[in-house]
C-alpha positions as CSV (number, residue, x, y, z in Angstrom):
1,M,-17.5,-2.2,1.5
2,D,-13.8,-1.5,1.5
3,K,-11.4,-4.4,1.0
4,W,-8.5,-4.2,3.4
5,L,-5.2,-5.9,2.6
6,T,-2.2,-6.8,4.7
7,L,1.4,-5.7,4.1
8,E,2.2,-9.1,2.6
9,Q,-0.9,-9.0,0.3
10,I,-0.1,-5.5,-1.0
11,A,3.5,-6.5,-1.6
12,E,2.3,-9.5,-3.7
13,Y,-0.3,-7.4,-5.4
14,L,2.2,-4.7,-6.4
15,Q,5.0,-7.3,-7.0
16,M,7.3,-5.5,-4.6
17,S,9.2,-6.6,-1.5
18,T,7.5,-6.3,1.9
19,S,10.4,-4.3,3.2
20,S,9.9,-1.7,0.3
21,I,6.2,-1.4,1.1
22,Y,6.9,-1.1,4.8
23,K,9.4,1.7,4.2
24,M,7.0,3.5,1.9
25,A,4.2,3.2,4.4
26,Q,6.3,4.6,7.2
27,A,7.4,7.5,5.0
28,G,3.8,8.3,4.0
29,K,4.6,7.6,0.3
30,I,1.8,5.0,-0.1
31,P,-1.8,5.2,1.4
32,A,-1.6,3.1,4.5
33,Y,-3.1,2.8,8.0
34,K,-1.3,1.6,11.1
35,V,-3.6,-0.6,13.1
36,G,-1.9,-1.5,16.4
37,R,1.5,-2.8,15.3
38,Q,0.4,-3.7,11.7
39,W,-0.1,-1.9,8.5
40,R,-3.3,-2.2,6.6
41,F,-4.1,-0.9,3.1
42,K,-7.4,-0.2,1.3
43,K,-7.3,-1.8,-2.1
44,E,-9.3,1.0,-3.8
45,E,-6.8,3.6,-2.5
46,I,-3.9,1.6,-3.7
47,D,-5.4,1.2,-7.1
48,R,-5.9,5.0,-7.3
49,W,-2.4,5.6,-6.0
50,V,-0.9,3.3,-8.7
51,K,-2.9,5.2,-11.4
52,N,-1.6,8.5,-10.1
53,Q,2.0,7.2,-10.0
54,T,1.9,6.0,-13.6
55,R,0.5,9.4,-14.8
56,K,3.4,11.3,-13.2
57,K,6.0,9.4,-15.2
């Protein structure tokens, strides 16, 4: 079962500000889903995204 996280939880998990995560989600730079007026994130997709980001550097 997928673990869904809120904007605040993802910001804490990635040690980034909520505004940075929000901007990245809006721009499509981070895997995110808009549910109504809120953003939701799948932890597994975020973990995969982080691995891919560190490989690119």
